[in-house]
All heavy atoms as TSV, in Angstrom:
chain	resi	resn	atom	element	x	y	z
A	1	MET	N	N	12.695	-11.062	-6.519
A	1	MET	CA	C	13.111	-10.863	-5.136
A	1	MET	C	C	11.963	-10.214	-4.361
A	1	MET	O	O	11.307	-9.297	-4.842
A	1	MET	CB	C	14.347	-9.987	-5.104
A	1	MET	CG	C	14.897	-9.762	-3.745
A	1	MET	SD	S	16.452	-8.864	-3.882
A	1	MET	CE	C	16.881	-8.794	-2.203
A	2	ALA	N	N	11.725	-10.682	-3.166
A	2	ALA	CA	C	10.654	-10.165	-2.324
A	2	ALA	C	C	10.985	-8.761	-1.823
A	2	ALA	O	O	12.139	-8.434	-1.575
A	2	ALA	CB	C	10.426	-11.092	-1.149
A	3	ILE	N	N	9.951	-7.951	-1.682
A	3	ILE	CA	C	10.110	-6.592	-1.172
A	3	ILE	C	C	9.656	-6.567	0.276
A	3	ILE	O	O	8.586	-7.074	0.609
A	3	ILE	CB	C	9.292	-5.601	-2.016
A	3	ILE	CG1	C	9.835	-5.577	-3.440
A	3	ILE	CG2	C	9.328	-4.210	-1.399
A	3	ILE	CD1	C	9.011	-4.780	-4.407
A	4	ASP	N	N	10.453	-5.979	1.152
A	4	ASP	CA	C	10.148	-5.910	2.574
A	4	ASP	C	C	9.308	-4.671	2.868
A	4	ASP	O	O	9.788	-3.548	2.764
A	4	ASP	CB	C	11.447	-5.871	3.377
A	4	ASP	CG	C	11.220	-5.886	4.871
A	4	ASP	OD1	O	10.049	-5.955	5.317
A	4	ASP	OD2	O	12.216	-5.827	5.616
A	5	TRP	N	N	8.051	-4.890	3.213
A	5	TRP	CA	C	7.140	-3.795	3.541
A	5	TRP	C	C	6.963	-3.646	5.053
A	5	TRP	O	O	6.010	-3.011	5.506
A	5	TRP	CB	C	5.781	-4.034	2.910
A	5	TRP	CG	C	5.681	-3.703	1.457
A	5	TRP	CD1	C	6.613	-3.105	0.673
A	5	TRP	CD2	C	4.559	-3.942	0.610
A	5	TRP	NE1	N	6.143	-2.967	-0.605
A	5	TRP	CE2	C	4.884	-3.469	-0.674
A	5	TRP	CE3	C	3.320	-4.514	0.808
A	5	TRP	CZ2	C	4.009	-3.543	-1.747
A	5	TRP	CZ3	C	2.447	-4.590	-0.260
A	5	TRP	CH2	C	2.784	-4.109	-1.517
A	6	THR	N	N	7.861	-4.179	5.848
A	6	THR	CA	C	7.727	-4.145	7.301
A	6	THR	C	C	7.574	-2.721	7.818
A	6	THR	O	O	6.666	-2.435	8.603
A	6	THR	CB	C	8.943	-4.815	7.978
A	6	THR	OG1	O	9.064	-6.144	7.476
A	6	THR	CG2	C	8.775	-4.849	9.484
A	7	ASP	N	N	8.434	-1.820	7.402
A	7	ASP	CA	C	8.364	-0.432	7.880
A	7	ASP	C	C	7.102	0.265	7.383
A	7	ASP	O	O	6.487	1.039	8.115
A	7	ASP	CB	C	9.605	0.352	7.448
A	7	ASP	CG	C	10.862	-0.126	8.151
A	7	ASP	OD1	O	10.745	-0.708	9.253
A	7	ASP	OD2	O	11.958	0.071	7.601
A	8	ILE	N	N	6.714	-0.014	6.137
A	8	ILE	CA	C	5.483	0.572	5.594
A	8	ILE	C	C	4.287	0.066	6.392
A	8	ILE	O	O	3.412	0.841	6.784
A	8	ILE	CB	C	5.323	0.242	4.092
A	8	ILE	CG1	C	6.448	0.898	3.291
A	8	ILE	CG2	C	3.958	0.694	3.582
A	8	ILE	CD1	C	6.495	0.482	1.832
A	9	TYR	N	N	4.252	-1.232	6.658
A	9	TYR	CA	C	3.165	-1.814	7.442
A	9	TYR	C	C	3.071	-1.157	8.815
A	9	TYR	O	O	1.985	-0.766	9.252
A	9	TYR	CB	C	3.351	-3.327	7.590
A	9	TYR	CG	C	2.441	-3.923	8.627
A	9	TYR	CD1	C	1.084	-4.064	8.392
A	9	TYR	CD2	C	2.939	-4.298	9.869
A	9	TYR	CE1	C	0.228	-4.579	9.361
A	9	TYR	CE2	C	2.105	-4.817	10.846
A	9	TYR	CZ	C	0.754	-4.947	10.590
A	9	TYR	OH	O	-0.076	-5.442	11.556
A	10	LYS	N	N	4.193	-1.016	9.506
A	10	LYS	CA	C	4.194	-0.443	10.855
A	10	LYS	C	C	3.644	0.983	10.862
A	10	LYS	O	O	2.900	1.367	11.761
A	10	LYS	CB	C	5.605	-0.444	11.437
A	10	LYS	CG	C	6.090	-1.813	11.838
A	10	LYS	CD	C	7.519	-1.756	12.343
A	10	LYS	CE	C	8.049	-3.131	12.682
A	10	LYS	NZ	N	9.458	-3.089	13.095
A	11	LYS	N	N	4.001	1.762	9.864
A	11	LYS	CA	C	3.593	3.172	9.818
A	11	LYS	C	C	2.168	3.367	9.293
A	11	LYS	O	O	1.486	4.300	9.699
A	11	LYS	CB	C	4.584	3.950	8.943
A	11	LYS	CG	C	4.339	5.441	8.956
A	11	LYS	CD	C	5.430	6.201	8.253
A	11	LYS	CE	C	5.165	7.690	8.299
A	11	LYS	NZ	N	6.202	8.455	7.635
A	12	TYR	N	N	1.718	2.490	8.398
A	12	TYR	CA	C	0.444	2.701	7.710
A	12	TYR	C	C	-0.592	1.608	7.983
A	12	TYR	O	O	-1.489	1.391	7.162
A	12	TYR	CB	C	0.694	2.811	6.198
A	12	TYR	CG	C	1.549	3.988	5.831
A	12	TYR	CD1	C	2.915	3.832	5.601
A	12	TYR	CD2	C	1.019	5.266	5.726
A	12	TYR	CE1	C	3.716	4.907	5.268
A	12	TYR	CE2	C	1.806	6.351	5.400
A	12	TYR	CZ	C	3.152	6.162	5.169
A	12	TYR	OH	O	3.945	7.246	4.848
A	13	LYS	N	N	-0.521	0.940	9.118
A	13	LYS	CA	C	-1.472	-0.122	9.462
A	13	LYS	C	C	-2.913	0.347	9.273
A	13	LYS	O	O	-3.289	1.416	9.752
A	13	LYS	CB	C	-1.316	-0.542	10.919
A	13	LYS	CG	C	-0.279	-1.560	11.163
A	13	LYS	CD	C	-0.450	-2.182	12.526
A	13	LYS	CE	C	0.469	-1.538	13.521
A	13	LYS	NZ	N	0.517	-2.272	14.786
A	14	GLY	N	N	-3.690	-0.444	8.542
A	14	GLY	CA	C	-5.103	-0.140	8.356
A	14	GLY	C	C	-5.408	0.898	7.287
A	14	GLY	O	O	-6.573	1.223	7.066
A	15	LEU	N	N	-4.388	1.418	6.631
A	15	LEU	CA	C	-4.586	2.459	5.621
A	15	LEU	C	C	-4.283	1.941	4.215
A	15	LEU	O	O	-3.587	0.944	4.043
A	15	LEU	CB	C	-3.670	3.650	5.900
A	15	LEU	CG	C	-3.904	4.399	7.203
A	15	LEU	CD1	C	-2.838	5.477	7.379
A	15	LEU	CD2	C	-5.293	5.007	7.245
A	16	TRP	N	N	-4.806	2.645	3.238
A	16	TRP	CA	C	-4.438	2.429	1.849
A	16	TRP	C	C	-3.214	3.271	1.561
A	16	TRP	O	O	-3.104	4.399	2.055
A	16	TRP	CB	C	-5.574	2.860	0.929
A	16	TRP	CG	C	-6.675	1.868	0.881
A	16	TRP	CD1	C	-7.757	1.806	1.715
A	16	TRP	CD2	C	-6.801	0.786	-0.030
A	16	TRP	NE1	N	-8.546	0.742	1.378
A	16	TRP	CE2	C	-7.982	0.099	0.302
A	16	TRP	CE3	C	-6.036	0.323	-1.093
A	16	TRP	CZ2	C	-8.415	-1.016	-0.394
A	16	TRP	CZ3	C	-6.468	-0.787	-1.789
A	16	TRP	CH2	C	-7.644	-1.449	-1.441
A	17	VAL	N	N	-2.279	2.746	0.811
A	17	VAL	CA	C	-1.093	3.506	0.434
A	17	VAL	C	C	-0.913	3.480	-1.082
A	17	VAL	O	O	-1.235	2.497	-1.748
A	17	VAL	CB	C	0.197	2.982	1.117
A	17	VAL	CG1	C	0.131	3.198	2.605
A	17	VAL	CG2	C	0.457	1.538	0.810
A	18	ALA	N	N	-0.420	4.578	-1.608
A	18	ALA	CA	C	-0.048	4.689	-3.015
A	18	ALA	C	C	1.470	4.633	-3.064
A	18	ALA	O	O	2.154	5.363	-2.334
A	18	ALA	CB	C	-0.557	6.001	-3.600
A	19	LEU	N	N	1.995	3.738	-3.901
A	19	LEU	CA	C	3.435	3.530	-3.993
A	19	LEU	C	C	3.969	3.934	-5.365
A	19	LEU	O	O	3.262	3.859	-6.367
A	19	LEU	CB	C	3.761	2.053	-3.767
A	19	LEU	CG	C	3.305	1.437	-2.453
A	19	LEU	CD1	C	3.475	-0.079	-2.502
A	19	LEU	CD2	C	4.084	2.018	-1.298
A	20	GLU	N	N	5.257	4.325	-5.388
A	20	GLU	CA	C	5.936	4.570	-6.656
A	20	GLU	C	C	6.181	3.232	-7.345
A	20	GLU	O	O	5.972	2.166	-6.762
A	20	GLU	CB	C	7.265	5.289	-6.408
A	20	GLU	CG	C	7.089	6.751	-6.065
A	20	GLU	CD	C	8.408	7.505	-6.091
A	20	GLU	OE1	O	9.404	6.982	-6.620
A	20	GLU	OE2	O	8.425	8.627	-5.575
A	21	ASP	N	N	6.684	3.283	-8.570
A	21	ASP	CA	C	6.948	2.075	-9.348
A	21	ASP	C	C	7.954	1.130	-8.700
A	21	ASP	O	O	7.961	-0.062	-8.994
A	21	ASP	CB	C	7.424	2.423	-10.759
A	21	ASP	CG	C	6.321	3.013	-11.609
A	21	ASP	OD1	O	5.136	2.805	-11.276
A	21	ASP	OD2	O	6.639	3.670	-12.612
A	22	ASP	N	N	8.790	1.642	-7.804
A	22	ASP	CA	C	9.769	0.778	-7.129
A	22	ASP	C	C	9.108	-0.118	-6.074
A	22	ASP	O	O	9.742	-0.990	-5.509
A	22	ASP	CB	C	10.895	1.593	-6.506
A	22	ASP	CG	C	10.447	2.494	-5.362
A	22	ASP	OD1	O	9.253	2.479	-4.978
A	22	ASP	OD2	O	11.299	3.241	-4.845
A	23	GLU	N	N	7.827	0.109	-5.815
A	23	GLU	CA	C	7.022	-0.652	-4.855
A	23	GLU	C	C	7.522	-0.538	-3.424
A	23	GLU	O	O	7.172	-1.356	-2.568
A	23	GLU	CB	C	6.915	-2.122	-5.274
A	23	GLU	CG	C	6.255	-2.311	-6.617
A	23	GLU	CD	C	6.152	-3.768	-7.027
A	23	GLU	OE1	O	6.127	-4.647	-6.142
A	23	GLU	OE2	O	6.103	-4.023	-8.244
A	24	LYS	N	N	8.333	0.483	-3.136
A	24	LYS	CA	C	8.868	0.681	-1.792
A	24	LYS	C	C	8.638	2.090	-1.273
A	24	LYS	O	O	8.631	2.298	-0.064
A	24	LYS	CB	C	10.373	0.390	-1.767
A	24	LYS	CG	C	10.724	-1.043	-2.052
A	24	LYS	CD	C	12.208	-1.282	-1.880
A	24	LYS	CE	C	12.926	-0.873	-3.141
A	24	LYS	NZ	N	14.346	-1.226	-3.160
A	25	THR	N	N	8.490	3.051	-2.167
A	25	THR	CA	C	8.375	4.445	-1.777
A	25	THR	C	C	6.912	4.853	-1.699
A	25	THR	O	O	6.188	4.777	-2.694
A	25	THR	CB	C	9.110	5.347	-2.784
A	25	THR	OG1	O	10.457	4.895	-2.910
A	25	THR	CG2	C	9.094	6.792	-2.338
A	26	VAL	N	N	6.482	5.284	-0.505
A	26	VAL	CA	C	5.092	5.697	-0.305
A	26	VAL	C	C	4.915	7.133	-0.811
A	26	VAL	O	O	5.660	8.031	-0.430
A	26	VAL	CB	C	4.697	5.602	1.184
A	26	VAL	CG1	C	3.289	6.131	1.406
A	26	VAL	CG2	C	4.813	4.165	1.667
A	27	ILE	N	N	3.931	7.308	-1.681
A	27	ILE	CA	C	3.601	8.619	-2.230
A	27	ILE	C	C	2.567	9.299	-1.348
A	27	ILE	O	O	2.670	10.470	-1.029
A	27	ILE	CB	C	3.019	8.482	-3.654
A	27	ILE	CG1	C	4.017	7.827	-4.585
A	27	ILE	CG2	C	2.570	9.836	-4.182
A	27	ILE	CD1	C	3.409	7.357	-5.893
A	28	SER	N	N	1.532	8.524	-0.982
A	28	SER	CA	C	0.448	9.065	-0.166
A	28	SER	C	C	-0.266	7.924	0.533
A	28	SER	O	O	-0.023	6.755	0.250
A	28	SER	CB	C	-0.537	9.849	-1.039
A	28	SER	OG	O	-1.155	8.989	-1.974
A	29	SER	N	N	-1.163	8.293	1.431
A	29	SER	CA	C	-1.963	7.288	2.130
A	29	SER	C	C	-3.326	7.885	2.439
A	29	SER	O	O	-3.531	9.095	2.356
A	29	SER	CB	C	-1.275	6.863	3.427
A	29	SER	OG	O	-1.194	7.956	4.317
A	30	GLY	N	N	-4.257	7.009	2.813
A	30	GLY	CA	C	-5.594	7.468	3.172
A	30	GLY	C	C	-6.418	6.336	3.741
A	30	GLY	O	O	-6.044	5.167	3.645
A	31	LYS	N	N	-7.556	6.691	4.312
A	31	LYS	CA	C	-8.457	5.679	4.866
A	31	LYS	C	C	-9.152	4.884	3.773
A	31	LYS	O	O	-9.591	3.771	4.016
A	31	LYS	CB	C	-9.488	6.334	5.773
A	31	LYS	CG	C	-8.894	6.885	7.051
A	31	LYS	CD	C	-9.952	7.456	7.955
A	31	LYS	CE	C	-9.313	7.988	9.232
A	31	LYS	NZ	N	-10.300	8.573	10.134
A	32	THR	N	N	-9.259	5.455	2.583
A	32	THR	CA	C	-9.861	4.763	1.452
A	32	THR	C	C	-8.876	4.749	0.291
A	32	THR	O	O	-7.955	5.581	0.231
A	32	THR	CB	C	-11.161	5.442	0.985
A	32	THR	OG1	O	-10.843	6.738	0.472
A	32	THR	CG2	C	-12.175	5.566	2.113
A	33	ALA	N	N	-9.104	3.830	-0.652
A	33	ALA	CA	C	-8.254	3.772	-1.837
A	33	ALA	C	C	-8.372	5.070	-2.633
A	33	ALA	O	O	-7.385	5.594	-3.136
A	33	ALA	CB	C	-8.648	2.579	-2.701
A	34	LYS	N	N	-9.583	5.611	-2.726
A	34	LYS	CA	C	-9.801	6.853	-3.479
A	34	LYS	C	C	-9.024	8.011	-2.858
A	34	LYS	O	O	-8.439	8.822	-3.564
A	34	LYS	CB	C	-11.288	7.186	-3.544
A	34	LYS	CG	C	-11.583	8.442	-4.337
A	34	LYS	CD	C	-13.047	8.624	-4.591
A	34	LYS	CE	C	-13.427	9.873	-5.324
A	34	LYS	NZ	N	-12.467	10.669	-5.957
A	35	GLU	N	N	-9.026	8.085	-1.545
A	35	GLU	CA	C	-8.299	9.144	-0.851
A	35	GLU	C	C	-6.796	9.061	-1.151
A	35	GLU	O	O	-6.157	10.072	-1.476
A	35	GLU	CB	C	-8.550	9.023	0.647
A	35	GLU	CG	C	-8.074	10.188	1.473
A	35	GLU	CD	C	-8.455	10.033	2.930
A	35	GLU	OE1	O	-9.650	9.786	3.214
A	35	GLU	OE2	O	-7.553	10.146	3.783
A	36	ALA	N	N	-6.227	7.870	-1.062
A	36	ALA	CA	C	-4.798	7.692	-1.350
A	36	ALA	C	C	-4.519	7.999	-2.820
A	36	ALA	O	O	-3.519	8.645	-3.149
A	36	ALA	CB	C	-4.363	6.268	-1.011
A	37	TRP	N	N	-5.398	7.534	-3.714
A	37	TRP	CA	C	-5.253	7.778	-5.151
A	37	TRP	C	C	-5.298	9.280	-5.460
A	37	TRP	O	O	-4.443	9.803	-6.164
A	37	TRP	CB	C	-6.358	7.050	-5.908
A	37	TRP	CG	C	-6.307	7.241	-7.385
A	37	TRP	CD1	C	-6.935	8.225	-8.109
A	37	TRP	CD2	C	-5.581	6.463	-8.336
A	37	TRP	NE1	N	-6.650	8.086	-9.438
A	37	TRP	CE2	C	-5.822	7.008	-9.604
A	37	TRP	CE3	C	-4.762	5.353	-8.228
A	37	TRP	CZ2	C	-5.259	6.483	-10.765
A	37	TRP	CZ3	C	-4.209	4.828	-9.381
A	37	TRP	CH2	C	-4.456	5.398	-10.630
A	38	ASP	N	N	-6.312	9.957	-4.930
A	38	ASP	CA	C	-6.467	11.394	-5.197
A	38	ASP	C	C	-5.273	12.193	-4.697
A	38	ASP	O	O	-4.807	13.114	-5.377
A	38	ASP	CB	C	-7.761	11.923	-4.575
A	38	ASP	CG	C	-9.008	11.421	-5.290
A	38	ASP	OD1	O	-8.896	10.904	-6.425
A	38	ASP	OD2	O	-10.108	11.550	-4.708
A	39	ARG	N	N	-4.759	11.851	-3.539
A	39	ARG	CA	C	-3.590	12.559	-2.999
A	39	ARG	C	C	-2.358	12.336	-3.880
A	39	ARG	O	O	-1.566	13.255	-4.095
A	39	ARG	CB	C	-3.309	12.110	-1.571
A	39	ARG	CG	C	-4.321	12.624	-0.587
A	39	ARG	CD	C	-4.032	12.155	0.809
A	39	ARG	NE	N	-5.018	12.707	1.734
A	39	ARG	CZ	C	-5.153	12.324	2.976
A	39	ARG	NH1	N	-4.368	11.387	3.482
A	39	ARG	NH2	N	-6.067	12.865	3.749
A	40	ALA	N	N	-2.201	11.121	-4.390
A	40	ALA	CA	C	-1.082	10.830	-5.290
A	40	ALA	C	C	-1.234	11.612	-6.593
A	40	ALA	O	O	-0.261	12.156	-7.118
A	40	ALA	CB	C	-0.984	9.337	-5.568
A	41	GLN	N	N	-2.459	11.671	-7.115
A	41	GLN	CA	C	-2.736	12.426	-8.342
A	41	GLN	C	C	-2.394	13.905	-8.149
A	41	GLN	O	O	-1.825	14.538	-9.037
A	41	GLN	CB	C	-4.213	12.283	-8.730
A	41	GLN	CG	C	-4.631	10.875	-9.110
A	41	GLN	CD	C	-4.257	10.525	-10.523
A	41	GLN	OE1	O	-4.630	11.230	-11.444
A	41	GLN	NE2	N	-3.514	9.453	-10.689
A	42	GLU	N	N	-2.751	14.458	-6.993
A	42	GLU	CA	C	-2.451	15.859	-6.686
A	42	GLU	C	C	-0.940	16.121	-6.690
A	42	GLU	O	O	-0.509	17.240	-6.973
A	42	GLU	CB	C	-3.032	16.241	-5.326
A	42	GLU	CG	C	-4.539	16.344	-5.320
A	42	GLU	CD	C	-5.121	16.473	-3.922
A	42	GLU	OE1	O	-4.352	16.604	-2.937
A	42	GLU	OE2	O	-6.364	16.434	-3.809
A	43	LYS	N	N	-0.158	15.100	-6.370
A	43	LYS	CA	C	1.301	15.229	-6.362
A	43	LYS	C	C	1.908	14.974	-7.738
A	43	LYS	O	O	3.121	14.987	-7.891
A	43	LYS	CB	C	1.915	14.266	-5.339
A	43	LYS	CG	C	1.568	14.623	-3.904
A	43	LYS	CD	C	2.199	13.641	-2.947
A	43	LYS	CE	C	1.895	14.020	-1.513
A	43	LYS	NZ	N	2.533	13.113	-0.562
A	44	GLY	N	N	1.051	14.679	-8.743
A	44	GLY	CA	C	1.529	14.504	-10.099
A	44	GLY	C	C	1.757	13.076	-10.543
A	44	GLY	O	O	2.254	12.836	-11.641
A	45	TYR	N	N	1.410	12.103	-9.728
A	45	TYR	CA	C	1.577	10.699	-10.098
A	45	TYR	C	C	0.328	10.229	-10.838
A	45	TYR	O	O	-0.770	10.270	-10.298
A	45	TYR	CB	C	1.820	9.834	-8.864
A	45	TYR	CG	C	3.135	10.126	-8.206
A	45	TYR	CD1	C	3.248	11.092	-7.215
A	45	TYR	CD2	C	4.288	9.458	-8.590
A	45	TYR	CE1	C	4.467	11.376	-6.613
A	45	TYR	CE2	C	5.514	9.729	-8.002
A	45	TYR	CZ	C	5.590	10.693	-7.022
A	45	TYR	OH	O	6.798	10.966	-6.425
A	46	LYS	N	N	0.505	9.794	-12.078
A	46	LYS	CA	C	-0.628	9.406	-12.924
A	46	LYS	C	C	-1.185	8.034	-12.573
A	46	LYS	O	O	-2.394	7.836	-12.545
A	46	LYS	CB	C	-0.218	9.417	-14.404
A	46	LYS	CG	C	0.262	10.762	-14.888
A	46	LYS	CD	C	-0.882	11.734	-14.980
A	46	LYS	CE	C	-0.371	13.033	-15.579
A	46	LYS	NZ	N	-1.166	14.168	-15.224
A	47	LYS	N	N	-0.311	7.047	-12.352
A	47	LYS	CA	C	-0.749	5.675	-12.082
A	47	LYS	C	C	0.054	5.068	-10.929
A	47	LYS	O	O	0.887	4.180	-11.133
A	47	LYS	CB	C	-0.594	4.807	-13.324
A	47	LYS	CG	C	-1.538	5.163	-14.437
A	47	LYS	CD	C	-1.399	4.171	-15.566
A	47	LYS	CE	C	-2.391	4.488	-16.667
A	47	LYS	NZ	N	-2.272	3.528	-17.771
A	48	PRO	N	N	-0.211	5.508	-9.702
A	48	PRO	CA	C	0.502	4.908	-8.570
A	48	PRO	C	C	-0.001	3.482	-8.328
A	48	PRO	O	O	-1.081	3.099	-8.780
A	48	PRO	CB	C	0.128	5.819	-7.403
A	48	PRO	CG	C	-1.202	6.381	-7.786
A	48	PRO	CD	C	-1.159	6.532	-9.279
A	49	ILE	N	N	0.776	2.732	-7.613
A	49	ILE	CA	C	0.383	1.379	-7.213
A	49	ILE	C	C	-0.362	1.508	-5.884
A	49	ILE	O	O	0.165	2.083	-4.935
A	49	ILE	CB	C	1.619	0.479	-7.047
A	49	ILE	CG1	C	2.365	0.362	-8.373
A	49	ILE	CG2	C	1.227	-0.887	-6.502
A	49	ILE	CD1	C	3.744	-0.234	-8.244
A	50	LEU	N	N	-1.572	0.986	-5.822
A	50	LEU	CA	C	-2.351	1.054	-4.589
A	50	LEU	C	C	-2.357	-0.300	-3.883
A	50	LEU	O	O	-2.495	-1.335	-4.527
A	50	LEU	CB	C	-3.806	1.442	-4.884
A	50	LEU	CG	C	-4.070	2.875	-5.284
A	50	LEU	CD1	C	-5.552	3.060	-5.568
A	50	LEU	CD2	C	-3.623	3.853	-4.224
A	51	THR	N	N	-2.228	-0.253	-2.575
A	51	THR	CA	C	-2.350	-1.467	-1.771
A	51	THR	C	C	-2.869	-1.098	-0.391
A	51	THR	O	O	-2.750	0.052	0.032
A	51	THR	CB	C	-1.002	-2.224	-1.661
A	51	THR	OG1	O	-1.225	-3.496	-1.083
A	51	THR	CG2	C	0.023	-1.445	-0.870
A	52	HIS	N	N	-3.445	-2.065	0.265
A	52	HIS	CA	C	-3.982	-1.838	1.607
A	52	HIS	C	C	-3.105	-2.546	2.627
A	52	HIS	O	O	-2.774	-3.725	2.462
A	52	HIS	CB	C	-5.418	-2.384	1.701
A	52	HIS	CG	C	-6.072	-2.085	2.997
A	52	HIS	ND1	N	-6.168	-3.013	4.003
A	52	HIS	CD2	C	-6.644	-0.959	3.461
A	52	HIS	CE1	C	-6.785	-2.464	5.028
A	52	HIS	NE2	N	-7.089	-1.222	4.721
A	53	MET	N	N	-2.726	-1.828	3.668
A	53	MET	CA	C	-1.973	-2.421	4.767
A	53	MET	C	C	-2.980	-2.916	5.793
A	53	MET	O	O	-3.811	-2.130	6.271
A	53	MET	CB	C	-1.040	-1.395	5.430
A	53	MET	CG	C	0.090	-0.926	4.553
A	53	MET	SD	S	1.230	-2.265	4.191
A	53	MET	CE	C	1.356	-2.121	2.417
A	54	PRO	N	N	-2.965	-4.198	6.114
A	54	PRO	CA	C	-3.956	-4.740	7.056
A	54	PRO	C	C	-3.777	-4.188	8.466
A	54	PRO	O	O	-2.705	-3.683	8.818
A	54	PRO	CB	C	-3.694	-6.242	7.018
A	54	PRO	CG	C	-2.283	-6.369	6.574
A	54	PRO	CD	C	-2.006	-5.202	5.678
A	55	GLU	N	N	-4.837	-4.274	9.254
A	55	GLU	CA	C	-4.770	-3.863	10.663
A	55	GLU	C	C	-3.805	-4.763	11.436
A	55	GLU	O	O	-3.076	-4.303	12.297
A	55	GLU	CB	C	-6.155	-3.954	11.312
A	55	GLU	CG	C	-7.123	-2.896	10.855
A	55	GLU	CD	C	-6.854	-1.544	11.470
A	55	GLU	OE1	O	-6.240	-1.471	12.555
A	55	GLU	OE2	O	-7.257	-0.550	10.844
A	56	GLU	N	N	-3.861	-6.059	11.129
A	56	GLU	CA	C	-2.959	-7.009	11.781
A	56	GLU	C	C	-2.559	-8.077	10.772
A	56	GLU	O	O	-3.273	-8.330	9.804
A	56	GLU	CB	C	-3.610	-7.648	13.004
A	56	GLU	CG	C	-4.834	-8.478	12.695
A	56	GLU	CD	C	-5.436	-9.108	13.931
A	56	GLU	OE1	O	-6.271	-8.450	14.559
A	56	GLU	OE2	O	-5.067	-10.263	14.237
A	57	LEU	N	N	-1.419	-8.661	11.009
A	57	LEU	CA	C	-0.942	-9.719	10.129
A	57	LEU	C	C	-1.421	-11.070	10.654
A	57	LEU	O	O	-1.304	-11.358	11.844
A	57	LEU	CB	C	0.589	-9.707	10.066
A	57	LEU	CG	C	1.203	-8.454	9.451
A	57	LEU	CD1	C	2.727	-8.553	9.499
A	57	LEU	CD2	C	0.739	-8.266	8.024
A	58	VAL	N	N	-1.986	-11.852	9.760
A	58	VAL	CA	C	-2.438	-13.192	10.128
A	58	VAL	C	C	-1.827	-14.191	9.161
A	58	VAL	O	O	-1.610	-13.891	7.991
A	58	VAL	CB	C	-3.978	-13.315	10.111
A	58	VAL	CG1	C	-4.597	-12.468	11.206
A	58	VAL	CG2	C	-4.549	-12.928	8.775
A	59	THR	N	N	-1.558	-15.360	9.647
A	59	THR	CA	C	-0.979	-16.403	8.813
A	59	THR	C	C	-2.067	-17.029	7.962
A	59	THR	O	O	-3.154	-17.320	8.444
A	59	THR	CB	C	-0.325	-17.478	9.696
A	59	THR	OG1	O	0.653	-16.849	10.511
A	59	THR	CG2	C	0.323	-18.543	8.851
A	60	TYR	N	N	-1.765	-17.226	6.704
A	60	TYR	CA	C	-2.699	-17.869	5.786
A	60	TYR	C	C	-1.957	-18.919	5.001
A	60	TYR	O	O	-0.912	-18.651	4.417
A	60	TYR	CB	C	-3.316	-16.848	4.833
A	60	TYR	CG	C	-4.181	-17.492	3.775
A	60	TYR	CD1	C	-5.454	-17.923	4.063
A	60	TYR	CD2	C	-3.681	-17.701	2.488
A	60	TYR	CE1	C	-6.242	-18.521	3.093
A	60	TYR	CE2	C	-4.457	-18.303	1.507
A	60	TYR	CZ	C	-5.738	-18.717	1.820
A	60	TYR	OH	O	-6.505	-19.314	0.866
A	61	VAL	N	N	-2.489	-20.107	5.020
A	61	VAL	CA	C	-1.923	-21.194	4.218
A	61	VAL	C	C	-3.004	-21.615	3.251
A	61	VAL	O	O	-4.079	-22.064	3.657
A	61	VAL	CB	C	-1.494	-22.383	5.096
A	61	VAL	CG1	C	-0.947	-23.504	4.247
A	61	VAL	CG2	C	-0.447	-21.929	6.119
A	62	GLY	N	N	-2.760	-21.410	1.970
A	62	GLY	CA	C	-3.765	-21.724	0.965
A	62	GLY	C	C	-3.682	-23.172	0.509
A	62	GLY	O	O	-2.677	-23.849	0.703
A	63	TYR	N	N	-4.752	-23.613	-0.103
A	63	TYR	CA	C	-4.802	-24.951	-0.635
A	63	TYR	C	C	-5.520	-24.896	-1.979
A	63	TYR	O	O	-6.573	-24.285	-2.088
A	63	TYR	CB	C	-5.537	-25.900	0.315
A	63	TYR	CG	C	-5.704	-27.292	-0.247
A	63	TYR	CD1	C	-4.633	-28.179	-0.247
A	63	TYR	CD2	C	-6.914	-27.710	-0.777
A	63	TYR	CE1	C	-4.770	-29.447	-0.766
A	63	TYR	CE2	C	-7.065	-28.978	-1.291
A	63	TYR	CZ	C	-5.990	-29.844	-1.292
A	63	TYR	OH	O	-6.126	-31.094	-1.810
A	64	GLY	N	N	-4.952	-25.458	-2.964
A	64	GLY	CA	C	-5.586	-25.467	-4.272
A	64	GLY	C	C	-5.616	-26.873	-4.839
A	64	GLY	O	O	-4.780	-27.708	-4.515
A	65	LEU	N	N	-6.597	-27.102	-5.641
A	65	LEU	CA	C	-6.719	-28.423	-6.272
A	65	LEU	C	C	-6.145	-28.406	-7.654
A	65	LEU	O	O	-6.098	-27.492	-8.356
A	65	LEU	CB	C	-8.187	-28.844	-6.321
A	65	LEU	CG	C	-8.834	-29.038	-4.962
A	65	LEU	CD1	C	-10.333	-29.328	-5.142
A	65	LEU	CD2	C	-8.192	-30.201	-4.224
């Protein structure tokens, strides 16, 4: 099932976010992946999920052979 990151995107546009294992709960954020990672580590999370929220959403249609 797809996870809706709409609210996360709106709040964290352009930032890196560290997420809990549920892939919905934001632990920390930062301008860099290291910043978000370090902040999550400081809160006691050993292996958070890191992802980057884009500045803007663009449509992409891929093509593979």
